[in-house]
C-alpha positions, 0 to 999 in steps of 0.5 A: 194393160200394163200399169204406168209408173213414175219414179218417186224418191223416198217411196219404199218401192221407188215407183208409184202408179200414175193418174188414178191407177193404184197398187193393191199392196198394203205397203202403198197405203199411207197416213194423211198427215193433216186430217180433221177434228170431229165434233160429235154427240156422245151417248150422254148427249155431250158434245166431244172432240175427236181427232180423225186421221185418214188413210190414203194411197200414194200415187203420182198424177200424169198432169203434173210432177206431183206425188201425193197421198189421196184419201178415199172420197167423202160424199158431199151435198153442197159447198157454201162460202160464208162470210160472217157479218154479225157474230152469234152470242159467244155464250149460247150453246147451239148444235150443228144445223147439219153434218158439215165440214167447216174450213177456216179460210181467213179467220180464227175461232175457238169451239167449246164442247159441252164438257168444257174442252176448248179447241182453236181453229185457224186458217186452213183447219177443218172441223167436222161438225156433227153434234146435231143434238144434245147439249151443243157447243159454243163458238167464239170468234178470235181476232179482228172483227173487221178482217172478215170471217170467211169459211167454207161449209161442205155439207154432208148427207145424213148418215143412215 
């Protein structure tokens, strides 16, 4: 079967595969500009941050005039919408209850690792919380508590 192609200005070859069909050439691999922050436990039990950049494949889709870079799928267990109605202590350390992506929808918070590093996460930011043991982290709300604190939790399977 011949591969269908869509003209894509700015792409090195000028053409991209359509609808999930893919090139196998390395030059069609691309970096996702915005990825996520990882919060994990190091070998000494400290929570630490790491920046994750994903690689993906650039391709067009046949249902819209869209060309995008798609990363490899990540297996998820559930998606939960959470609206915080009462904040937890802004001073107490805790661990993530399970491996989960936390996507800030309309709020802003800061997370402090056990080493003292602080990062802010605003609307659209993605944090992979997987510091399931060790010294834990602190989460603090930033902004108007009456505005709502909607987050999206995407739980992941335990690593084996």
